[in-house]
N, C-alpha and C positions, 0 to 999 in steps of 0.2 A: 231886576230875574231876568235872565232869558231862556227862554223856554226849546232846547234841545232836541228835535225827532233824529231818526236813525244814528244815532251819536256812537253805536256800538261795533260802524263801519269805519271808512279812511277816513270821509271828506267830514259827517258828522263826526267825532272825534274832535280832527284837526280844531273845527269850530269851536268845539267845547275848549281843549286847550289854551286856544288861543284865548278865549274870554279871561277864561282861571288865571293866565298866568298878567292877564290884564286888571284883577284883582275882581274883576266879577261874581255875580254866585248864577250858578245854572242849577238851569231843572232838567235830566235827565227825561223824555217823553220816550219811554218802550215796551214793547212789550212783552218783556217777559224780565220781570225784574231781577232774577238770578244770573240771566248775563249783564244785568249794568251793576253787578255785585261793587266791579274795582270800580266804578263813579261813582258811590256813594261813599265809600272808603275815601276819596280825595277831596269829599267835601261839596260833593253833588242833591239836589234833595232828587227825589227819582218817584214820578211820576208813571201807572202803568197805564196804557192804552192800547188799544190795537187801531192802526192807523184807517180803518173803517168804521170806525162809534166814534161818530162827532158828539156824543156826551160826554163819553170818557177823553174827549181828545179837547173838547170846551174846558173841563175843568184842568186840563194840563194845562193853557195855556194863559188860564187867566191868571189877573195881576200882575202881566209880564212886561218889562221895556221891551221886548221883539222878543219873536217869534224865528226859527230856522226849520222850514218844510223841504223838504228830502221825499219825493216822491219812490215806494219802495219799488227797486226795478223789474219790471218784466220780461222777460227777451222772448217770449213765445205767448204773445198774446192775441187772446181769438179775435174775433174780424169783429172793428168797432168796439176795441179795447173795452170793453163793459168791466172789467179786472182793474181796472185803472181811474174809470168814468167813477168809480161806485165809489171810491178811496175818495179821487176831487171834489165829488158833491161830499162827502164826511170833512172833509179837510175847511171847507168853502163854511161849513152852517157852524164848525168849531168856531174858527173865526168872527165871522159877524157876531157869535153867542158873547165870546169871551171878551171882544176887541182891546186885543193888545195895541200899542203905544202904534208898533211898526212891524213888516212884517219882509222877510230877504225867503227868496223861494230860488232854487237849485233845478233853471231850467238848462239850455244846450244848444251847440254853435245850432242853427239852422231851424231853431225853433219858426222863423216867421216861412218857414217852407210851406208851398201849397200841394207838397206831390203827398202822398197817402207812405207815412215809412214807421218805423219802428222810433224813433223821437217824438211822430207826432203826436204819444201819450202827451210829450211833453209843454205841445203846444196847444192841448187841450187845457192843459195846468195853468200856462197862461191866459187863455181868456175866461178860463172860468175868474181866478183872482185877479185880475186887471183892477175888477171896478169897483173892488172895496175899498169901503170907508177911510181902512186908516193906509198910509204908507205902505207903498207894494216894488220891494228892488225883486228882475227877475234875473240872476246871474246867470249868462251863456257861456260855459266855456267851450273849450276846445275838446277833440278825440282825448283822452282821457291815458297816459304811459301808461298807466299799471295794468291794461286789458294787453302788456305788451307777455305777462304773469304768463301767458296758453304756449308763449315761444320760449320758452327757457329749454324746456326741454328736450328739444329739433334740434333749436342750435349750439347746446352743449353733445349732447349725443350722434348728429347727421352731420352739423356743418350748415342749416339749414333753418332760413324763416317763412313759412310758408304764408303767402300776404294774400288778403281779399283787398286793402290797400291797392289802385293799380293806377295808373303806370307806375313801376317801381322807383322812377327818380323822379315822380310827382310830389312834393311840399305838404306836409298838412299841418292845421292850428292842434296841436299840441301841449296837456300840459298835464304838471303833477298833482296827484290829489293832494298832498301838502299844499300848494297854494291855491287850490280851490276854498278850502277849508278856511285858510287865514284868511285869505282875499274877504269871506262869503262873514268871518266873524267880527271882519273890517268895517263891512257894509250896514252890519247891523249895530254897530256903535256911532253909526253918522246919523246928521239928520238931515230930510228930504221932503218934498211931500208928495201928492202923488202915484203913478204908477209912473219907476224909470228901468232900462236893459242895462246891464255892464255885462260885457264882455273879455270872456277871459282868455293867454292862448302861455306861452311857457315863454323863453327869453328867444330860443328861434325855432322855424319850424324844421320839422321832422321828414324825408323822405324813406322808404321802406327800404333804401339803400344804406341808410342812414343808421336803421336797428340793427339792418345787419352786421353793421362795423362795429356798432358800437360794441352790441356785445362778441365779436374777434378782440375789441381789445380787454373784455374784461373775461374773455373764459381764455383766454392766449391760444387762440387755434383758430383759425379761416371758419368764415361764417357769411354765407350768400344767402340774397335773399329771390326765391321763387314764387311766380305769378302762380295763385289758383284760379283756372280756367272757372271764368263765369259760367260758364254750360253745365259745372261739376257742384255748383251750388247748392243745389235743391236738393240731389240724391244725397248729399254729402251730410245736411244739414236735418234733412229725416232722419240718415241713418246714425245719426247723433240722438235722435229720440225727442228732436221736437215736431212740430204736429201744425202748427201755423210759420212755413219758413218765409215768409212773399215781406212781412215787414223790415225782419233781421234784409234780407236779397236788397228791397229797395232803399235800407238807408248806406248799405255801404254804398248802391248805383249813386247812391247822393252827393257822398262824398268823391267817388271817382269821376262822374263826371260833371261835377263841382253848380249842386244849385243845394247840396249840404254847406254853408258856409256864412261869416260874419255877415250883417250889413250895415250899410253907413260907413262913416269915415273912417280908414282904417288906422290913423290916427288918433283914435276915440277907444284903440281899443287897449286895454290892461296887461300890462306883461309880468307874468310869473317870477320866480328866482329859482327856481326849482328845474338844473339840466336834465336830458334824457339821463346819462352816466351817471349821473346821481342815483335816481330811479331805478337802471338797472343794476345799481350793483349792489341796492338791496336786494330788488326781486331774485340775482341770485342768490345770492346770503344767503335769505331764508326758504330758499328751494330747496336746498343742503350741501350745495356746490364746495 
């Protein structure tokens, strides 16, 4: 039995489907059992637990071969990341009480970065769970290809992709969520000792110009990438409703300046199978074109 958090999301769902297809039992750990009804219909156990409730999480993790942890994303955290810190503390306490055989945590490229940024929340996760008494793997994927969902409308209607990743010809490690979920499930089924880090990217690195060109092929119209000037970011993000834009801005700086990156031997980076065009065709199709 494997306990999967965030099963209603793309990554968690891919983890669960991979395990189910391999014949394993899956326990869906969800805040709202109603949203997870479809998982119960296909054979998963359902455990209701808020990610900040250590006691409920411990019950959900009890008696499992492995647990997949996905920290709920917070794109506008308060100073010091108190929201994520509270959840991390609850997850740690739950794992210490339940003592599953092993744990796989979704982390991120650049989790080792010293500079504070939006991804620091996952740095804190690694620090908190890195000394657990059971084997723990931190899966550090690159930039999600699905982040370009927000570019579909402007690519289709205006022929433009507004890029915060800069310069436009700089390759960025990107990966499909399907690959992230598949690899996480494969890691859960492995045997290892202690703490380990696995880094994951797609078949090839992607530039903002590649993103525009891929949309152009799919939409069958000219599409070009345009840089969003750095000096406009704060005003733009505040106008979109953010209260604390600095962490997001620093994350983008990290990708652009190169201090958010994989670490260690490049040959050790795991390569995914799903390419950019496959992901983008799904994005365009699901957005109603």
